[in-house]
C-alpha positions as CSV (number, residue, x, y, z in Angstrom):
1,X,136.0,119.0,32.6
2,X,132.2,118.5,32.2
3,X,130.8,115.0,32.7
4,X,127.6,113.5,31.3
5,X,126.5,110.1,32.7
6,X,124.1,107.8,30.9
7,X,122.9,104.2,30.6
8,X,120.8,103.9,33.7
9,X,117.5,102.1,33.7
10,X,115.1,99.6,35.3
11,X,116.4,96.0,35.3
12,X,115.7,92.8,37.2
13,X,117.9,91.2,39.8
14,X,120.7,89.3,38.1
15,X,120.7,91.4,35.0
16,X,123.5,93.5,33.6
17,X,123.8,97.2,32.7
18,X,126.6,99.4,31.4
19,X,126.9,103.0,32.4
20,X,128.8,105.5,30.4
21,X,130.2,108.9,31.3
22,X,131.3,111.2,28.5
23,X,133.7,114.0,29.3
24,X,134.4,117.2,27.5
25,X,137.8,118.8,27.6
26,X,141.2,117.8,26.3
27,X,142.6,116.8,29.7
28,X,140.3,113.8,30.3
29,X,143.3,111.4,30.1
30,X,144.9,113.3,33.0
31,X,142.1,112.6,35.4
32,X,141.4,109.7,37.7
33,X,137.8,108.8,37.1
34,X,135.4,107.4,39.6
35,X,131.9,106.1,40.0
36,X,129.8,106.8,43.1
37,X,126.2,106.1,43.9
38,X,123.6,107.4,46.2
39,X,120.5,105.6,47.4
40,X,117.5,107.4,48.8
41,X,118.2,108.5,52.4
42,X,121.8,107.5,52.2
43,X,125.1,109.3,51.7
44,X,126.9,109.1,48.4
45,X,129.2,106.2,48.4
46,X,132.2,105.1,46.4
47,X,131.8,102.4,43.8
48,X,135.0,102.3,41.6
49,X,137.9,104.3,40.3
50,X,140.4,104.0,37.5
51,X,143.8,105.5,36.9
52,X,144.8,107.9,34.1
53,X,145.8,105.2,31.7
54,X,143.4,102.6,32.9
55,X,145.9,100.1,34.2
56,X,144.9,100.4,37.9
57,X,141.4,100.1,39.4
58,X,139.9,100.2,42.8
59,X,136.5,98.8,43.8
60,X,134.2,99.0,46.8
61,X,133.9,95.6,48.5
62,X,130.2,95.6,47.8
63,X,130.7,95.5,44.0
64,X,134.0,93.7,43.7
65,X,133.7,90.8,41.2
66,X,130.5,92.1,39.8
67,X,131.3,95.6,38.5
68,X,134.1,96.6,36.1
69,X,135.3,100.1,35.5
70,X,137.1,100.9,32.2
71,X,137.9,103.9,30.1
72,X,138.6,104.9,26.5
73,X,140.7,108.0,26.5
74,X,140.4,108.4,22.8
75,X,136.6,108.7,23.3
76,X,136.8,110.7,26.5
77,X,134.6,108.1,28.1
78,X,134.6,106.0,31.3
79,X,132.3,103.0,31.7
80,X,130.9,101.0,34.5
81,X,129.9,97.4,33.5
82,X,127.5,96.1,36.2
83,X,126.7,92.4,36.3
84,X,124.7,90.3,38.6
85,X,122.8,93.3,39.8
86,X,121.1,93.2,43.2
87,X,118.3,95.1,44.8
88,X,120.8,97.0,46.9
89,X,122.5,98.4,43.8
90,X,119.5,100.6,43.3
91,X,120.7,104.2,43.4
92,X,121.6,107.3,41.3
93,X,125.0,106.7,39.9
94,X,127.4,109.6,39.4
95,X,130.7,109.8,37.6
96,X,133.4,112.0,38.9
97,X,136.9,113.1,38.0
98,X,140.0,114.3,39.8
99,X,143.0,115.9,38.0
100,X,145.6,114.2,40.2
101,X,147.0,110.7,40.5
102,X,145.8,108.4,43.2
103,X,142.8,106.1,43.3
104,X,140.8,107.6,46.1
105,X,137.4,106.7,47.4
106,X,136.3,109.8,49.2
107,X,133.7,112.1,47.7
108,X,135.6,115.2,48.6
109,X,138.7,114.1,46.7
110,X,136.9,114.5,43.4
111,X,136.6,117.9,41.7
112,X,134.2,117.3,38.8
113,X,130.8,115.5,38.9
114,X,128.2,114.4,36.3
115,X,124.5,114.8,36.8
116,X,123.8,111.2,37.7
117,X,121.8,108.4,36.1
118,X,119.2,106.3,37.9
119,X,119.7,102.5,38.2
120,X,116.7,100.6,39.6
121,X,116.9,96.9,40.3
122,X,113.7,95.1,40.8
123,X,113.0,91.6,42.2
């Protein structure tokens, strides 16, 4: 599975942004998909994950209630809707996939990674 993230940009605090991650391959629907982010000088951290069929989700506490992960298996795409953006959400956002069940939040549990898309939130 190859992943291509897009949708990043420069926004103001309180704005919304939707990231997309398009996947190649016929087994997309059999992957847990996740979003991670990495701010300058910091380690990559978990943001959200979604199950194969999309019925179950998991969020980091820092984004719970503001971000929503979703997927469209017919389009081989996973989304991250980000609302009420804060300065501390500034980071490069990466989508990732793992071909097993289980909503996990550790970087090493994901096998496939996209190239990242920059999100910058200004005051």
